[in-house]
N, C-alpha and C positions, 0 to 999 in steps of 0.2 A: 544861268549862263555858265559855261564850262571854261575854266582857265587852264591853260597848259603852259608849263614852264619850259621854254625852249632856250634858255640861257646857255646851257652847257653846249648844246650843239652849235650855237652861234659863235662861240669863241674860236679863235684861231689858235692853233698850236704853234708855239714858237719853235724854231729850229726846223721847220719844214713840216708841211702837212702830210706829205706822203709817208715819211718815216714814222711819224706818230701814228698814223693810221695803220701801218703795218705792224707796229709794236703792240698795239691794243689787243689783237687776238692772241699774240704770243704770251703776253702777260696773263691773259685770262687762261690760256692753256697751261702755263706754269703753275698757276694757283690751283688748278684742278689736279695736276700731277702731284703736287705737294699733299693735297687731300688724299689722293689715292695711296701715296706712299705712307702717310700716317695711318690710314685704315689698314693697310697690309701689315705695317709694323705692329699695330695693336692686335691684329689677328694672330700674328706670329708670337707676340708676347703672351697672348692668351693660351695658345697651343703649348708654348714652352712652360707656362705656369701650370697648365693642366697635366702635362707630361711629368713635370717635377712632382706635383701632388700625387699623381698615380704611382710614380716610382717610390716615393716615401711611404705611401700606404701599402704598396706591394711588399716593400722591405719589412714594414712592421708586421704585416700578415705572415710573411715567411718566418720572421723571428718568433711570432706566436706559434706557428706550426712546429718549429724546431723545439720551442719550450714545451709544448704539449707532448711532442714525441719523447723528449727526454724525461718529462714527468711520468709519462705512461710507462717507459722502460723502468724507471725507478719504482713505480707502483707495482709493476709485475715482479721485480726483484724482491720487493718487500712482501708481496703476497706469498711468494714461496717461503720466505723466512717465517711469516705468520703461520703458514701451514706446518712448518717444521716445529714451531713452538707449540702449536696445538697438539701435534702428535706426541711431543715430549711430555706435555701436560697430561694427556690421556694415559700415556705409559706410566708416568709418575703416580697418577691417581690409582691405576690398576695395581702397581707395586705397593702403594701405601695400603690399599685394601688387603692385599695378601699379607703384608707385615702385621696389620691389625688383627687379621684372622689367626695368624700364627701366635701372636701375643695372647689373644683370647684363649686359644687352645692350651697354651702353656699355663695360663691362669686356671683354666678348668682342670688341668691335670694336677695342679698343686692342691686344689680344694679336696678332692677325694683322698689323696695321699695324706694330707694333713688330718682329715677327719678320721681315717683309719688308724693313723698313728696315735691320735688322742684317745680313740676308743680302746685301742690295745693297751694304752697306759692306764685307762680307767677300769679295765677288765680285771676283777679279782680272781684269786684262785678258786677252783671248783665251779667256774662259770665258763661256758664257751658259746660261740655264736654259730647258729645254723645258716643264717643268711642275713645280708644287709642290702637294702635297696636305697638308691638315691634318685630323686626326681626333682629337678630344679634345685631349690634350696632345702628340700625336705629329705630326711633320712629315716628309714624304717629298719628296726632291728628285731629279729626273732632268734631266740637262743635257748639254751638249756643250762641248768645248774643242778648240783647235787643236793642243795638244800635251799629253802626259801630265804634264809638269812644271807647267803652269798649273792642271791639275786637282788635282795634289798640293798646290799653294799654296792653293787654295780649301779643301781638306780641313783643312790646317794652320790657316788663318784661322778656320774653324768650331771647331776643337779649342781654340783660344786664346780664343775668345769666351766670357765668363762666362755668357751667356744660355743656352747650350746645353750638354748633356751631350756626352760624347765620341762623335762619329759614326764609323761604319765605312763605308769605301768597298767596296761589294759587287762591283762589276765595272767595268772599263774596257775598252771594245771599240772597235776601229777601224771606223768607219762608211764612210769613203771614203779612197782613197789620194791623189788629187789634187783639191783640196788635202787634206792629211791632217786628218781630223776624227775625234775620239774621243768616244764616248758614255759616260756614267757614271751610276750609281745609288748612293745612299747608304743604308746600313742600320745598325741598332744591334744586330743579332742577333735582334730580335723581329719583323722585317718590314722593309719598305722605308721606315723612319722613323727619325728621331732626336728626342729629347725636349728641349723647351725647359726650362730650369731654373725 
């Protein structure tokens, strides 16, 4: 069996039945208007919140773009400075190589002058040099003397000179009888040279 509650409909509305009956649909319509207003207000608040979020993110993105642009400009400026520094470094290295070469040439010039000066100091009377060769650190001497004793004195003077290692006399030959002239060559066992210390 089905039971239906009809109590509400059976009650009488105080204050007049016709007024209450007319107010019922208006109250129902006012409640749905309130719901519509709340839904519209919620949508508007959502749109405002989305707009504010978009504006904030767009501002942050624009700030990042500005930061990237300023950093890129700074990087470009620094890149030109780095290029200038590299150019200066290359130029400095080139100049340093030239200076080193000039210093090396000066050192090489001092060596032969010093060796010739020492040999001229060690050269006794009655002995003269025909030629002297230098190759690397090796020096070769060929010369003449008026007697073998003068040539032996020259060899002894070279042996006692601290600038040179011990030279060896490879040959003494008589070149002419009148006047007697003797030729000589100095060696150190490795060729026609002796080494400066």
